[in-house]
Structures are given as structure tokens and as C-alpha cells.
C-alpha positions, 0 to 999 in steps of 0.5 A: 431897656437896659441889658448889661450882663448879656452872655455872648453866643458862644458862652452857651455852648462852651457852659454845653461842653465845659463837662468833659464826658469822661471827668472828675465829680462836678456840681452846677454852679449853684454851689461853690464857695460862700454860698447860701444853703436854706435853712429848715428843708431837704436841700437838693445838691446835683452835679455830674461825673462818671456813670456808674461813679459812686459820689458822696457828699457831706456836710456837718455831721451827715452824709449822703452816698448816690451812684451817677446814672447812664447820662453821669447826672447825680443828686442827693437830698441833705438832711433839713439844717433847723439852725442858722449861721456856720460857716460850714464845709460841703464836700463831695466826693467821687474819683475826686473831692471837691470841697465848698468852704465858708457855707452858710445855713440861711434864708435864699431868695430868687430875685426874678423880672426885667429891668426894674429888677436888674436894675442896679445898686450903682442906678438907683438913688445914692449909690455912694453911701449905700456902697459905702455901706454894704459890709454885710459878710452874711449876705450872699450875691450870685447872677446868672447871666443872660443866655437866651435859648431853646436848649436847656442849660445844665450850669451857668457863668457864676458864683456866690460872693460874700456883700461888700462895697465892691460887690454890691454896686452891680447887683439888683438894687431891689434883690439887695435892698430886700435881703438887706431888710430881711439879714437886719430884722431876723439877723439870719444869713440871707443869700440872693440869686439875681437872674432879671432880665431887661425888658424881657417878657412873662412868656419867655420865663415859661416852659415852652411845652407847657405854653404849647399845651395850654389851652389858652396861652398856646396862641403865644406858642403857635405866634412864635412858631410862624415866627420860627419858620419864616424864611430868615427868622431874626437871629437877635430875637431868636436868642433874645428875652421874649421869645417863649421859654428862652429865659426858663431854658438859659437862665431859670433851669440851671437854679431850678432845684436849689434850695430857697424859701421864695421869690420876689419879681418885678415884671410887666412893662413888656406884657402891658400891652397884653394884659388881659393875657397876663391875667392867665399868663403870670399865675400859670408861670408861678404855678409852673416855677412851683411845680418845677421847683418841687418846694410846694407853694413857696411865697411869690411876691411882687411888685406892681406897676409904678406909675409912668408917662404923661399924666393926663388932666382926663380919664382915660384907658390905659394898657398899664391900669389893665396889667396892675389889674391883672398883677392884683387878680393873681393875689386871689388866684393863688396862695402865698403871693402878695402885691407891693402897691407902688403907684406913689414911686414912679417917674413919668419921665422914667422907666426906672425909677431909682427910688428902689429902696422904697420898692424893696422895703414894701416887699420885706414888708411882705416877707416879713409879715407873711412868711416870717409871721413877725407880728405888728408889720404892715404888708397888705395895701388897702384893696377895693372890696365892694360898692352900694349906690345910694342915688347919685352916689357910690359908697365903696367899701375896702379891705386892710383898712381898720379903724373907720376914717383913722384908717386913712391917710390922704397925702399932701391934701385932706381929700381923696384924690384920684377918683373918676366916675361914670354913668351907664354910658361908660364915659368917666368923669373926675369925681369928688370924693369923701371919707366918711366917718366908718372908713368907706369913701363916698364918691359922686360927681354933678356930671353923673347923676345916675352912677354906674362905676368907680376907678381909681388911679386908673391911668398910666401916670395917675393923680392920686393920693390914698394911703392906709395909716400904716403909709401903704397906698390904695391898690388901683382898681375899678368896680367895672368890667367893661372890656379894655383896650388890651382884652383882644391882644394876643 
């Protein structure tokens, strides 16, 4: 999968040695000209200095002092700034003084995941007109290079920049379009941190020792321990984006603790072969991020996998369908989470669909409705809740659909498409579906006289057409819990 922005092996070493043993006060590169500080929280500011050196940080009328520890590290917390805007100057004074100018107070979001989050504006729909219109001086962008290592990195090679036609092209398209929607809707500065890495497994985004201590996920750590102890382990694999903890140490660690509002996430393709394991791994990853950031249950919104691969005329098992199911389950497992369903936006021929604008809008709906509490904005896709067997038919009920039959909007044709049904033999066949006046959906097939289960959009690339009246697609689902194709994959 696509991997620009990969840092050479020497860069990790260069970063480690970039701070002299005895030197001027310095800061992590999350702090710099044009940065955005999160509004309304105690922003952490950190850096290095000589052991015992007195350090003072000022912003506007507030000032905070501390003393560098024995290892030279220091940090302070700024008082919350309740108003948006700027520009401000952040000053840090030790034996020397560092000043960061054009600092804004706004909303800061992390944009993480694999290649579909990394996919740039240049590679998405309409890059020419998108870039031409990208003069947003109050949107600020910073990208973290891809350093795969087991050694936690203190810093990274990157800096903030104001959004412009010249700076936006190589930035995450989903991240930019999401941030632009927030900026235009809320009218406040927005800071975006892009640390996505194409092809990355979720395992690599979790602290290695936390995986090792988990009662079931430790199997990931143990599998990799065997690979690492091989006589000649593949060097690229050791520095790559699948080794547990590699991205956490090399990419995430330098930014952990920086003040943010929340995170958006687009990943899962690389874990589809272990979809049942993802049921535990994904919420565990979110939970550990929240613990490490120390900001409570910050909002975490993700993109469910799009439709991809060849469409099939007959029902079939699917690891991608099982991964989508695991993603959906995470909403019930953790608070302040949400899923943007895009089963209608993918491309069968391309794992990187170019329509990132609509993906970002669906993520932004979650943030605007749930995080910023704007009234009248729909964000939740219809979600299956229960089934009732009525003779040879099964009647399905859903959340996030209101107004009876008028709450649905089948696309293109009037009848619902994408449902399959099975009897006790667990053999699914295409089903006929109809919308009842109360908004429930009735499913049946002449080939199944005694049905036990229904599925919808259960395929790598399903043919399906159900939307809510608000224009959000029905979340793929199954009513059964039959063992899936990835149930034993570790």
C-alpha cells in the first residue's frame, strides 16, 4: 500500500542525538510557529534543558515555571484559554529564550490510520480545484514522518504550516476535508496532526508492553517475539508498520500529551484477516491512547471499511464484512465513539477510493453533532437492533430511523436491495425485502420456509441501497453469530 513520507533509518538516530547533553532550552516540535493550542483545556508544554535549569513558559498574561529534572526533561501546564483566536506568542525562557509566533487557540484533531487516511489531497477527487480553494490561514497542518522503531522517540522532524494551496496538496485528504468542515461550520481555528502510515496494522499503534500484558492480545506479542528471535529477521519488517509498538514508539509517542479535542481514524484493511481479534484490539487501542493522553475519554471517530474487491452475485463469507462488524461493535464497547459508514463510497477496483470529501463529511457529522452539540445534524447511520420471526418471514427493527417508512430512502429503486436469509442449514440466499409502514423491514425468500437469520451488505463489495432519510447508509449487519472465517486467526 501507498507509503510516502517514510523517514530513512538514520533519521530516528538523528532525532535522538539532536538535543545536546548540555544545551539551550528546547521543545518538542509539536510546538512551533503557526501551531494551534486546544481551547478550553490545560495544554501541556514540554521540552529539554540542562538538569536543574529553571524554565518559565508564558502565553499572554499567564506564566508558569518549573525546573528541569535530572534527565533534562521538563513540562508545565498552561491555564485553559476559553476564547478562540489569536495570534499569540508562546515564550519559553531558560538560559536562553525561545519564542513561537502566530499561535492560535482552536480545535485540534489527530488524523491517524493507514493509507486511506494518509491518502493526500493530490490523490483525491478534484485536487486542482480543491487546492485552488484552500486558502484557510486559520487551519494549521502538521505531519509526523514514518519512523518504525521499538525505541520511544522524544521528537520528530516536522513543523506546523498554515493551510494554503501550496501546503495542502500532500496532506491527508480525509483530515483536511474534515478540518475544513469544522472550520467553516464552527468559525474557529483548527489544527490537524497527520500521522497516518499506509499499510499499517493496528497492532503497531499500541504500546508493545501493553499488548504483552493483555490476557488474549499477548498472542500478537508472542508471535512477533518468535519472528524477532529468528536467526536472520527481515530488517525491513523490524522497522515496518506491522510490528507491535513500532508506530506507537516512532510516530505517536512524540505527540502524546499535546492538547487535542479528539481523533479520527481510517484503518482496518491490514487487520481484516484477523477480524475477530480486532473486536478486542481496536477498543483496546483507543482505551490505551486515552489513558496515555490523559485527557479523559476524548472523542474518537472512525471510518468503517468501504466496499472493495469484485461484486459477487451469490452470498459468500467475507473477512472484510467481519472487520466492519468488529468496528461497529466498538461503538457499544466505548463511550464517545462513532462510526462513519461508507459502504456506498468505495471502488471495487481500488482499495483507495478517491472520494475522500464524502468520507470526511460523515466523520465531521459525528464531531459537529456529538462533540460540538450542534442541533439538527444527523450523524448516526441506521443500525440493526432486533429481529422477530413471523412464520416464513423475519421482521427487522432499527435505531436511527424515524418517521416510519418515510424514514428510509432506498437508492435508485424503490425496493430494498442487499438482504440475504438462511434457515437452520446456515446457507444464505438472496432475499426479498420490503419496508413496513412502521419503518421495520420484512425479509423473506421462497427458498427458505423456516428462516433463522438475515444479513445485509455482508460481502467484500455488496450490492445494497438502503439509506436513512437523512442520507446516511444502513450499517452492514448480520442477525446471527455463526462462526466467521477469521474466528481462529491470531
